[in-house]
Backbone as CSV, one residue per row, in Angstrom:
resi,resn,N_x,N_y,N_z,CA_x,CA_y,CA_z,C_x,C_y,C_z
1,MET,0.833,-1.186,0.000,0.000,0.000,0.000,0.878,1.251,0.000
2,GLN,0.595,2.158,-0.926,1.366,3.393,-1.000,0.689,4.481,-0.193
3,THR,1.503,5.250,0.468,0.967,6.403,1.180,0.929,7.584,0.220
4,GLN,0.198,8.597,0.587,0.080,9.758,-0.279,1.435,10.442,-0.481
5,ALA,2.303,10.395,0.503,3.623,11.013,0.389,4.471,10.307,-0.662
6,ASN,4.260,9.000,-0.865,5.044,8.244,-1.836,4.446,8.284,-3.237
7,THR,3.220,8.723,-3.354,2.545,8.743,-4.649,2.873,10.031,-5.379
8,LYS,3.407,9.885,-6.582,3.707,11.042,-7.406,2.716,11.069,-8.560
9,ILE,1.917,12.107,-8.630,0.947,12.238,-9.705,1.647,12.846,-10.909
10,ARG,1.559,12.153,-12.031,2.213,12.596,-13.254,1.340,13.619,-13.963
11,THR,1.893,14.771,-14.202,1.197,15.795,-14.954,1.565,15.657,-16.420
12,THR,0.557,15.438,-17.251,0.821,15.249,-18.676,0.981,16.598,-19.368
13,LYS,1.613,16.567,-20.510,1.765,17.779,-21.304,0.393,18.304,-21.726
14,SER,-0.513,17.387,-22.017,-1.879,17.771,-22.381,-2.542,18.561,-21.258
15,ASN,-2.417,18.072,-20.039,-3.009,18.773,-18.900,-2.331,20.121,-18.667
16,GLN,-1.034,20.177,-18.870,-0.325,21.445,-18.700,-0.780,22.469,-19.739
17,VAL,-0.913,22.032,-20.988,-1.366,22.930,-22.061,-2.808,23.364,-21.799
18,LYS,-3.671,22.420,-21.397,-5.064,22.746,-21.096,-5.140,23.781,-19.979
19,THR,-4.386,23.586,-18.915,-4.375,24.531,-17.805,-3.874,25.894,-18.266
20,HIS,-2.843,25.907,-19.095,-2.299,27.157,-19.629,-3.376,27.900,-20.428
21,LEU,-4.089,27.168,-21.289,-5.147,27.787,-22.084,-6.242,28.363,-21.190
22,ILE,-6.619,27.642,-20.163,-7.663,28.109,-19.253,-7.203,29.358,-18.500
23,GLU,-5.956,29.373,-18.062,-5.446,30.496,-17.268,-5.037,31.694,-18.117
24,LYS,-4.409,31.446,-19.264,-3.862,32.531,-20.079,-4.686,32.845,-21.327
25,GLY,-5.484,31.865,-21.802,-6.340,32.093,-22.961,-5.737,31.721,-24.300
26,LYS,-4.410,31.620,-24.372,-3.773,31.294,-25.651,-2.417,30.649,-25.422
27,ILE,-1.938,29.981,-26.472,-0.603,29.364,-26.409,-0.089,29.174,-27.834
28,ASP,1.216,29.248,-28.000,1.852,28.936,-29.281,2.907,27.857,-29.045
29,SER,3.457,27.328,-30.117,4.373,26.195,-29.996,5.650,26.545,-29.235
30,TRP,6.152,27.752,-29.386,7.375,28.137,-28.680,7.131,28.155,-27.171
31,THR,6.014,28.725,-26.762,5.662,28.778,-25.340,5.470,27.376,-24.785
32,ALA,4.759,26.525,-25.541,4.512,25.149,-25.100,5.827,24.389,-24.935
33,PHE,6.764,24.608,-25.833,8.055,23.935,-25.742,8.870,24.455,-24.565
34,GLU,8.945,25.781,-24.445,9.745,26.380,-23.371,9.231,26.011,-21.979
35,LEU,7.924,26.105,-21.789,7.358,25.904,-20.453,7.130,24.438,-20.098
36,TYR,6.712,23.628,-21.090,6.267,22.270,-20.786,7.011,21.172,-21.540
37,GLY,7.931,21.560,-22.421,8.652,20.557,-23.202,7.773,19.870,-24.226
38,ALA,6.650,20.487,-24.571,5.706,19.913,-25.533,6.158,20.229,-26.951
39,THR,6.534,19.201,-27.693,7.032,19.399,-29.055,5.959,19.150,-30.112
40,ARG,4.805,18.604,-29.716,3.735,18.309,-30.670,2.451,19.010,-30.247
41,LEU,2.517,20.335,-30.185,1.381,21.109,-29.708,0.145,20.896,-30.573
42,SER,0.308,20.808,-31.879,-0.862,20.620,-32.744,-1.599,19.324,-32.414
43,ALA,-0.886,18.279,-32.044,-1.520,17.013,-31.661,-2.262,17.165,-30.335
44,ILE,-1.680,17.906,-29.403,-2.341,18.154,-28.128,-3.623,18.950,-28.351
45,ILE,-3.554,19.972,-29.194,-4.728,20.787,-29.504,-5.792,19.934,-30.175
46,PHE,-5.392,19.068,-31.115,-6.326,18.161,-31.786,-7.082,17.320,-30.762
47,ASN,-6.357,16.752,-29.809,-6.982,15.906,-28.791,-7.876,16.707,-27.843
48,LEU,-7.467,17.915,-27.494,-8.315,18.754,-26.652,-9.610,19.110,-27.373
49,ARG,-9.519,19.379,-28.655,-10.731,19.651,-29.440,-11.650,18.440,-29.457
50,ARG,-11.079,17.256,-29.608,-11.881,16.026,-29.586,-12.567,15.828,-28.245
51,ARG,-11.967,16.355,-27.178,-12.550,16.253,-25.835,-13.558,17.364,-25.568
52,GLY,-13.808,18.218,-26.569,-14.864,19.216,-26.453,-14.431,20.651,-26.227
53,TYR,-13.140,20.911,-26.169,-12.674,22.280,-25.970,-12.749,23.034,-27.296
54,ASN,-13.279,24.248,-27.251,-13.403,25.087,-28.436,-12.138,25.936,-28.551
55,ILE,-11.252,25.529,-29.445,-9.956,26.195,-29.601,-9.827,26.680,-31.034
56,ASP,-9.597,27.964,-31.187,-9.434,28.586,-32.497,-7.951,28.655,-32.854
57,THR,-7.652,28.584,-34.126,-6.281,28.713,-34.609,-6.126,30.059,-35.303
58,GLN,-5.174,30.838,-34.833,-4.860,32.122,-35.443,-3.463,31.998,-36.048
59,THR,-3.379,32.103,-37.368,-2.080,32.011,-38.034,-1.371,33.355,-37.948
60,MET,-0.154,33.309,-37.459,0.653,34.510,-37.294,1.808,34.486,-38.299
61,THR,2.158,35.648,-38.811,3.287,35.785,-39.719,4.244,36.814,-39.139
62,VAL,5.496,36.416,-38.991,6.533,37.317,-38.480,7.794,37.126,-39.318
63,LYS,8.738,38.016,-39.137,10.048,37.863,-39.772,11.049,37.440,-38.705
64,ASP,11.887,36.468,-39.062,12.883,35.999,-38.111,14.109,36.908,-38.125
65,ARG,15.124,36.522,-37.384,16.326,37.351,-37.268,17.079,37.516,-38.587
66,ASN,16.806,36.630,-39.553,17.434,36.731,-40.879,16.508,37.376,-41.902
67,ASN,15.428,37.975,-41.419,14.449,38.667,-42.247,13.646,37.726,-43.149
68,ASN,13.585,36.447,-42.771,12.755,35.487,-43.498,11.361,35.462,-42.887
69,VAL,10.357,35.290,-43.734,8.982,35.220,-43.261,8.733,33.850,-42.625
70,CYS,8.154,33.857,-41.418,7.833,32.624,-40.703,6.363,32.656,-40.306
71,ASN,5.701,31.517,-40.466,4.313,31.376,-40.052,4.243,30.414,-38.876
72,PHE,3.369,30.725,-37.932,3.146,29.814,-36.822,1.716,29.982,-36.334
73,ALA,1.252,29.012,-35.582,-0.122,29.035,-35.075,-0.153,29.508,-33.635
74,ASN,-1.122,30.331,-33.348,-1.423,30.747,-31.987,-2.799,30.167,-31.689
75,TYR,-2.896,29.322,-30.666,-4.146,28.657,-30.326,-4.837,29.431,-29.215
76,ILE,-6.123,29.710,-29.422,-6.888,30.542,-28.503,-8.092,29.755,-28.012
77,LEU,-8.239,29.682,-26.687,-9.387,28.996,-26.095,-10.596,29.934,-26.156
78,ILE,-11.674,29.433,-26.753,-12.913,30.204,-26.847,-13.816,29.736,-25.706
79,LEU,-14.114,30.650,-24.805,-14.979,30.330,-23.673,-16.424,30.595,-24.045
80,ASP,-17.270,29.643,-23.741,-18.693,29.774,-24.032,-19.360,30.455,-22.841
81,ASN,-19.812,31.681,-23.037,-20.394,32.453,-21.942,-21.909,32.380,-21.899
82,ASN,-22.489,31.304,-22.398,-23.950,31.174,-22.379,-24.454,30.677,-21.067
């Protein structure tokens, strides 16, 4: 029998991303990687959507340090206020 002190609850990357979306409202792949080590954010978002979360994708375009155009997704949690 394990005591509560010996039990370590594993926090999944999915749960970390979900919590981030709930608290902050949005996340992008760089943030997900830096904070949670999540390298497959689009897959996490896909699964969260399948679980019923309404998440919008906003495509962002920026220039990198070499002046090249880069596109990335910013995922935004849409809260239903009904």
